[in-house]
C-alpha positions as CSV (number, residue, x, y, z in Angstrom):
1,M,98.8,117.8,94.1
2,K,100.7,120.4,92.1
3,N,101.9,122.2,95.2
4,F,102.9,118.9,96.8
5,T,104.9,118.1,93.7
6,L,106.7,121.4,93.7
7,I,107.5,121.0,97.4
8,Y,108.9,117.5,96.7
9,I,110.9,118.8,93.9
10,G,112.3,121.6,96.1
11,I,113.3,119.2,98.8
12,L,114.9,116.9,96.3
13,S,116.7,119.8,94.7
14,L,118.1,120.9,98.0
15,L,119.5,117.4,98.6
16,L,121.0,117.3,95.2
17,Y,122.5,120.7,95.8
18,S,124.0,119.7,99.1
19,C,125.7,116.7,97.3
20,A,126.9,119.0,94.6
21,I,128.4,121.4,97.1
22,K,130.4,118.6,98.6
23,E,131.5,117.4,95.1
24,E,132.5,121.0,94.2
25,S,133.7,122.0,97.7
26,N,136.6,124.1,96.3
27,A,134.8,127.4,95.8
28,E,138.0,129.1,94.9
29,P,139.9,127.3,92.1
30,E,143.6,127.5,92.0
31,F,143.9,130.8,90.1
32,E,147.3,132.4,90.7
33,W,145.7,135.9,90.6
34,L,143.5,135.2,93.6
35,E,146.5,135.9,96.0
36,K,146.9,139.3,94.5
37,V,143.4,140.8,94.9
38,G,142.5,143.4,97.5
39,A,144.5,146.2,99.2
40,K,148.0,145.1,100.0
41,S,148.5,147.8,102.7
42,F,146.5,149.7,105.3
43,P,147.3,153.1,106.8
44,E,149.7,152.4,109.7
45,G,149.3,155.8,111.5
46,T,147.6,155.6,114.9
47,R,147.5,159.2,115.8
48,E,143.8,160.4,115.9
49,Y,142.6,163.7,114.5
50,S,139.1,164.6,115.7
51,V,137.1,166.6,113.2
52,N,135.5,168.4,116.1
53,Q,138.9,169.9,117.1
54,F,139.0,171.5,113.6
55,G,135.5,173.0,114.0
56,A,133.1,170.3,112.8
57,V,129.7,170.5,114.6
58,A,127.6,167.4,115.4
59,N,124.6,169.1,114.0
60,K,122.8,167.8,110.9
61,E,122.0,171.4,109.9
62,T,125.5,172.9,110.1
63,L,127.7,172.3,107.1
64,S,131.1,171.0,108.3
65,T,132.8,170.3,105.0
66,E,135.7,172.6,105.6
67,A,136.4,171.4,109.1
68,I,136.4,167.7,108.2
69,Q,138.6,168.4,105.2
70,K,141.0,170.3,107.3
71,A,141.3,167.4,109.7
72,I,142.0,165.1,106.7
73,D,144.6,167.4,105.2
74,T,146.4,167.9,108.5
75,C,146.5,164.2,109.2
76,A,148.0,163.6,105.7
77,E,150.6,166.4,106.1
78,E,151.7,165.1,109.5
79,G,152.4,161.6,108.2
80,G,149.0,159.9,108.3
81,G,146.7,158.5,110.9
82,I,143.0,158.3,111.8
83,V,140.4,161.0,111.3
84,T,137.6,160.5,113.8
85,F,134.2,162.0,114.8
86,R,132.5,162.4,118.2
87,K,129.1,160.7,118.2
88,G,126.4,162.7,116.5
89,E,125.2,163.8,113.1
90,Y,127.3,165.7,110.6
91,L,126.5,167.5,107.4
92,S,129.1,167.7,104.6
93,G,129.7,168.3,100.9
94,A,132.4,166.6,99.0
95,L,135.4,165.3,101.0
96,F,138.8,164.2,99.5
97,I,140.8,161.5,101.3
98,K,144.6,161.6,101.2
99,S,147.2,158.9,101.2
100,G,148.0,157.5,104.7
101,V,144.6,158.6,106.1
102,N,141.9,156.4,107.5
103,L,138.6,158.3,107.7
104,R,136.9,156.4,110.5
105,I,133.1,156.8,111.0
106,D,132.4,155.0,114.2
107,E,129.1,153.6,115.5
108,G,126.9,156.4,116.7
109,V,128.1,158.7,113.9
110,T,126.1,159.6,110.8
111,L,127.7,161.6,108.0
112,Y,124.9,163.2,105.9
113,G,125.5,164.4,102.4
114,S,124.5,167.9,101.5
115,Q,121.4,168.2,99.2
116,D,123.0,171.3,97.6
117,I,124.6,170.2,94.3
118,A,127.0,173.2,94.6
119,Q,128.7,171.4,97.5
120,Y,130.0,168.8,95.1
121,P,132.6,170.5,92.8
122,E,132.7,169.2,89.3
123,I,135.7,167.1,88.4
124,P,136.9,165.1,85.3
125,T,135.7,161.5,85.8
126,R,133.9,158.7,84.1
127,V,130.1,158.2,84.5
128,A,128.1,155.3,83.1
129,G,130.8,154.5,80.6
130,I,132.0,157.9,79.2
131,E,134.5,160.4,80.5
132,M,133.0,163.8,81.3
133,V,132.9,166.5,83.9
134,W,130.6,165.4,86.8
135,P,130.1,166.4,90.4
136,A,132.5,164.9,92.9
137,A,131.2,162.2,95.2
138,L,130.5,162.7,98.9
139,I,133.7,160.9,99.7
140,N,136.5,160.8,97.1
141,V,139.8,158.9,97.0
142,I,141.4,160.2,93.8
143,E,145.0,159.5,92.8
144,Q,145.9,158.3,96.3
145,K,147.7,155.3,97.8
146,N,147.3,153.4,101.0
147,A,144.1,155.0,102.4
148,A,140.9,153.8,104.0
149,V,137.3,154.7,104.8
150,T,136.1,152.5,107.7
151,G,133.9,152.2,110.7
152,K,130.6,150.9,112.0
153,G,128.8,154.2,111.4
154,D,126.4,155.5,108.7
155,I,126.8,157.5,105.6
156,H,123.4,158.9,104.6
157,A,123.7,160.6,101.2
158,Q,120.2,162.2,101.3
159,G,119.8,161.4,97.6
160,K,116.1,161.7,97.3
161,V,116.2,165.3,96.2
162,F,118.4,164.2,93.2
163,W,116.1,161.3,92.4
164,D,113.1,163.7,92.2
165,T,115.0,166.0,89.8
166,Y,115.9,163.0,87.6
167,W,112.4,161.7,87.3
168,T,111.0,165.1,86.4
169,T,113.7,165.7,83.8
170,R,113.4,162.2,82.4
171,K,109.7,162.6,81.7
172,D,110.5,165.7,79.7
173,Y,113.4,164.1,77.9
174,E,111.6,161.0,76.9
175,A,108.9,163.1,75.2
176,K,111.7,164.6,73.1
177,G,113.5,161.4,72.2
178,L,116.3,162.0,74.6
179,R,116.1,159.0,76.9
180,W,119.7,158.1,76.0
181,I,121.2,161.3,77.5
182,V,119.0,162.1,80.6
183,D,121.2,160.1,83.0
184,Y,124.2,162.2,82.0
185,D,122.5,165.5,82.1
186,V,121.0,165.2,85.5
187,K,124.1,165.3,87.6
188,R,123.8,163.4,90.8
189,P,126.6,162.8,93.3
190,R,127.9,159.3,93.9
191,T,128.4,158.4,97.6
192,L,132.0,157.1,97.5
193,L,134.4,157.3,94.6
194,V,137.8,155.5,94.3
195,S,139.6,156.7,91.2
196,K,143.1,156.2,89.9
197,S,144.2,154.9,93.3
198,S,145.7,151.7,94.8
199,D,145.7,149.9,98.1
200,I,142.4,151.4,99.3
201,T,140.2,149.8,101.9
202,I,136.5,150.5,102.4
203,E,135.1,148.6,105.3
204,G,132.2,148.2,107.8
205,L,130.0,151.2,106.9
206,T,126.3,151.4,106.3
207,M,125.5,153.6,103.3
208,K,122.0,154.9,102.7
209,Q,120.0,156.7,100.0
210,A,122.7,157.3,97.4
211,G,121.9,160.1,94.9
212,F,123.5,158.0,92.1
213,W,125.9,155.0,92.3
214,T,127.0,154.2,95.9
215,V,130.5,152.8,95.6
216,H,132.3,153.5,92.3
217,I,135.8,151.9,91.9
218,L,137.3,153.4,88.8
219,Y,140.7,153.1,87.0
220,S,142.1,151.6,90.3
221,Q,144.0,148.5,91.5
222,H,144.2,146.5,94.7
223,I,141.0,147.7,96.3
224,T,139.1,146.0,99.2
225,A,135.4,146.6,99.9
226,R,134.4,144.6,102.9
227,G,131.4,144.4,105.2
228,L,129.4,147.1,103.6
229,V,125.7,147.5,104.1
230,I,124.0,149.5,101.3
231,Q,120.4,150.6,101.8
232,N,119.2,152.8,99.0
233,N,115.5,152.0,99.0
234,L,114.8,154.4,101.8
235,G,112.1,157.0,101.1
236,G,111.5,155.6,97.6
237,H,113.3,153.9,94.8
238,G,116.2,156.0,93.4
239,P,117.2,155.6,89.7
240,S,120.6,154.2,89.0
241,T,121.4,153.7,92.7
242,D,123.8,150.9,92.0
243,G,125.5,149.2,94.9
244,I,129.2,148.5,94.1
245,D,130.5,149.3,90.6
246,I,133.9,148.0,89.5
247,D,134.9,150.0,86.5
248,S,138.0,149.4,84.4
249,S,139.8,148.3,87.5
250,S,141.8,145.2,88.6
251,Y,142.7,143.1,91.5
252,I,139.5,143.9,93.4
253,L,138.2,142.1,96.5
254,V,134.6,142.5,97.5
255,E,133.3,140.4,100.5
256,N,130.7,140.2,103.2
257,C,128.5,142.9,101.7
258,D,124.7,143.3,101.9
259,I,123.1,145.5,99.2
260,D,119.5,146.7,98.8
261,C,119.3,149.1,95.9
262,N,117.2,150.0,92.8
263,D,119.6,149.0,90.1
264,D,122.6,146.6,89.8
265,N,123.8,145.4,93.1
266,F,127.3,144.1,92.3
267,C,128.3,145.4,88.9
268,L,131.4,145.2,86.7
269,K,131.9,147.7,83.9
270,S,134.6,148.9,81.4
271,G,133.3,151.7,79.2
272,R,130.7,152.6,76.7
273,D,130.8,152.6,72.9
274,A,133.4,154.8,71.1
275,D,134.7,156.5,74.3
276,G,135.0,153.2,76.1
277,L,136.9,151.6,73.2
278,R,139.2,154.7,73.1
279,V,140.1,154.2,76.8
280,N,140.2,150.4,76.4
281,I,140.9,149.5,80.1
282,P,139.5,146.1,81.2
283,T,138.0,145.1,84.5
284,E,139.9,142.0,85.5
285,Y,141.0,139.9,88.4
286,V,138.0,140.4,90.6
287,L,136.9,138.3,93.5
288,I,133.4,138.7,95.0
289,R,132.3,136.4,97.8
290,N,130.0,135.8,100.8
291,S,127.5,138.6,100.0
292,I,123.8,139.2,99.6
293,S,121.7,141.3,97.2
294,R,118.1,142.1,98.0
295,A,116.0,144.5,95.8
296,G,117.9,145.6,92.7
297,G,118.5,144.9,89.1
298,G,121.1,142.1,89.3
299,L,122.7,140.0,92.0
300,I,125.9,140.3,89.9
301,T,125.9,142.2,86.6
302,F,128.5,142.3,83.8
303,G,127.8,145.4,81.8
304,S,126.1,147.1,80.1
305,E,129.4,149.0,79.7
306,T,131.7,146.3,78.3
307,S,133.9,148.2,75.8
308,G,137.2,147.6,77.6
309,G,136.4,144.0,78.3
310,I,135.6,142.1,81.6
311,R,137.6,138.9,82.4
312,H,139.1,136.8,85.1
313,V,136.2,137.1,87.6
314,L,135.3,134.7,90.4
315,A,132.2,135.2,92.4
316,H,131.0,132.6,95.0
317,D,128.7,132.1,98.0
318,L,126.3,134.8,96.9
319,Q,122.5,135.1,97.7
320,A,119.8,136.9,95.8
321,K,116.6,137.7,97.8
322,G,114.0,139.4,95.7
323,T,116.4,140.7,93.0
324,S,114.9,141.2,89.6
325,V,117.7,139.3,87.8
326,G,120.2,136.9,89.3
327,L,123.2,136.4,87.1
328,R,123.1,139.2,84.5
329,F,125.2,139.8,81.4
330,K,124.2,142.7,79.3
331,S,125.6,144.9,76.5
332,A,124.6,146.6,73.2
333,M,125.6,146.2,69.6
334,T,127.6,149.4,69.7
335,R,129.5,148.7,72.9
336,G,132.1,146.2,71.9
337,G,134.5,144.4,74.3
338,T,134.8,140.8,75.4
339,V,133.4,139.3,78.6
340,E,135.1,136.0,79.3
341,D,136.5,133.7,81.9
342,I,133.8,134.2,84.4
343,Y,133.4,131.7,87.2
344,L,130.2,131.8,89.4
345,R,129.9,129.3,92.2
346,N,127.6,128.5,95.2
347,I,124.7,130.8,94.3
348,I,121.4,130.8,96.1
349,M,118.4,132.7,94.8
350,D,114.9,133.2,96.2
351,T,112.1,135.0,94.5
352,V,113.9,136.5,91.5
353,G,112.7,137.5,88.1
354,V,115.2,135.8,85.8
355,A,117.8,133.5,87.2
356,I,120.3,133.8,84.2
357,E,120.1,136.6,81.7
358,I,122.7,137.0,78.9
359,G,121.9,139.5,76.1
360,L,123.6,141.8,73.6
361,N,120.8,144.3,72.9
362,W,119.9,145.6,76.4
363,N,117.5,148.5,76.8
364,P,117.7,150.0,73.3
365,A,116.1,153.4,74.2
366,Y,119.0,153.9,76.6
367,S,121.7,152.1,74.8
368,Y,121.6,153.7,71.4
369,S,122.1,157.5,70.9
370,T,120.4,159.4,68.1
371,L,120.0,163.2,67.9
372,P,116.4,164.1,67.3
373,D,115.2,166.7,64.8
374,G,115.5,170.2,66.2
375,F,119.0,169.7,67.7
376,H,122.3,170.6,65.9
377,E,125.7,169.0,66.7
378,D,127.4,172.4,66.7
379,S,125.3,173.6,69.7
380,I,125.0,170.6,71.9
381,P,127.1,169.9,75.1
382,E,130.4,168.1,74.7
383,H,129.2,164.9,76.5
384,W,126.3,164.7,74.0
385,K,128.9,164.6,71.2
386,T,130.8,161.9,73.1
387,M,127.6,159.8,73.3
388,L,126.8,160.4,69.6
389,R,130.3,159.4,68.3
390,R,130.0,156.3,66.2
391,V,132.1,153.2,66.5
392,E,134.2,152.8,63.3
393,P,134.4,150.3,61.9
394,E,131.0,149.1,63.1
395,V,132.3,145.6,63.8
396,L,134.3,146.9,66.8
397,G,131.0,147.6,68.4
398,I,129.9,144.0,68.5
399,P,130.4,142.5,72.0
400,T,131.4,139.0,72.8
401,F,130.3,136.8,75.7
402,R,132.1,133.5,76.2
403,N,133.6,131.0,78.6
404,I,131.2,131.3,81.6
405,E,131.0,128.6,84.2
406,I,128.1,128.4,86.8
407,Y,128.4,125.8,89.5
408,N,126.1,124.9,92.4
409,M,123.3,127.3,91.8
410,Q,120.0,126.8,93.7
411,V,117.0,128.9,92.6
412,S,114.0,128.2,94.7
413,K,111.6,130.6,93.0
414,S,111.9,132.6,89.8
415,K,109.6,133.8,87.0
416,Q,112.0,132.6,84.3
417,A,115.0,130.2,84.4
418,M,117.0,131.8,81.7
419,N,117.0,134.2,78.8
420,I,120.2,133.8,76.7
421,S,120.1,135.9,73.5
422,G,123.2,136.5,71.3
423,A,123.4,137.7,67.8
424,E,124.1,136.1,64.4
425,S,127.4,138.0,64.3
426,S,128.2,137.1,68.0
427,P,126.6,134.0,69.5
428,I,126.9,133.5,73.2
429,D,129.5,130.8,73.4
430,N,130.7,128.2,75.9
431,V,128.4,128.4,78.9
432,L,128.5,125.6,81.5
433,I,125.8,125.3,84.1
434,K,126.7,122.4,86.5
435,N,125.2,120.9,89.7
436,S,122.3,123.3,89.7
437,T,118.5,123.4,90.2
438,I,116.1,126.1,89.0
439,I,112.5,126.2,90.0
440,S,110.6,128.7,87.9
441,E,107.3,129.6,86.3
442,T,108.8,129.3,82.8
443,A,111.9,127.7,81.5
444,G,112.9,130.6,79.1
445,S,114.8,130.6,75.9
446,I,118.2,130.3,74.2
447,D,118.8,132.1,70.9
448,H,121.9,132.6,68.8
449,A,124.2,130.6,71.1
450,S,126.7,127.8,70.9
451,N,128.2,125.2,73.3
452,I,125.7,125.7,76.1
453,R,125.9,122.7,78.4
454,L,123.8,121.7,81.4
455,E,125.4,119.0,83.6
456,N,123.7,117.5,86.5
457,T,121.3,120.4,86.3
458,S,117.5,120.5,86.3
459,I,115.0,123.2,85.3
460,N,111.6,122.6,86.9
461,A,109.1,124.9,85.2
462,E,105.5,125.2,86.5
463,D,104.2,125.3,82.9
464,N,105.9,122.0,82.1
465,H,107.7,123.5,79.1
466,S,111.4,123.1,78.4
467,V,113.8,125.8,77.3
468,E,113.0,127.0,73.8
469,I,116.2,126.8,71.6
470,T,116.5,128.7,68.3
471,N,119.3,129.6,66.0
472,S,121.8,127.7,68.1
473,K,124.1,124.8,68.0
474,N,125.7,122.3,70.5
475,V,123.1,123.1,73.1
476,N,122.0,120.4,75.6
477,K,119.2,121.1,78.1
């Protein structure tokens, strides 16, 4: 009888959801900024430069970095165009795309990343919220305009060797009380970095087994990421293999992507703690649509790096299939920043851990930096000092989450409907969940929050309990 009841509830929920979709059919509200997202230009050059003519070898064992880079440089010097590959497998270290160049990796071509960290020269960049020196990505677009990386081919980063090093080091670091710094000490190359650039298009590619984050959009404007397939859970589950990270960037369009990774799938960031507050660049004016997340830490995640603020975001027509968290907002009490004006619409989830998670004290062992006994600040690396720098005054480290709207969300199976947890000094404020249905094992909880509204929304928990509400005001369930 219980199973029949759940099936009936599910069918009824789908019918209600369909009606809600019709009522809220305008998935894209009339925001003026929506017309401005994405790359505004694309490389116009049509002349093709084959990497093979510059000495690249279609042999997975032969390093072709210099030949591929020479093709890119020549293409840029001669006014731009398309850099191409004959069908086959190519091995490369870090490549640097130039303005006016479209690096096209066609179907039948696989670009493999070298497993030798020396093939990724160290550059000044930002990693996981702090500025530091870190290995270049496999493909880099740095301080360029009007460039592209496209095609129906594959980029296989061969990241497992870097995963293994990380896990070995983490075990040692955790025993010493250094969990907070291990991610920064084990330097792993990203797959594709766009930094301090504009009018860049990344389209059509399948990216596999990232050593670290897959696509990192940093300090950039007017970027399009379209039709990307990211498959990082090949040969294991790599740590911090995020899908697409949008970091202190603006006017970004992400659409028609399919991500299977072992951390956050679609993620928005803006800096960590004192260093992030120093930089103070928000992520804003972001449109994410028509995309799928599979395994991973969050269908769409805001944080945990929030120092510069995250605002003016619309995400719609998204699916989560087996993702550990659906809609995820996370920060820490030293991070600061305001996350606001977030609009999430037409979301479907199946078999997720938590449907909605909003918290200000995420993963304390990672989020808070304390130097253990036996170490001295005058003899530690510079990036350790950056991580240990305190936010002063402390009140600047308190993050704020507010003005979040969730429309037309259908969750067919979750362990928990919601976990909303603010702080006495910063309650989660003004969250609207409308025209939605969540079927879950438990309803979850709301703590230190205000103005949480559920309109035409039902939470059907298997344990028959309702959402537990504590230390909150103006909450209707």
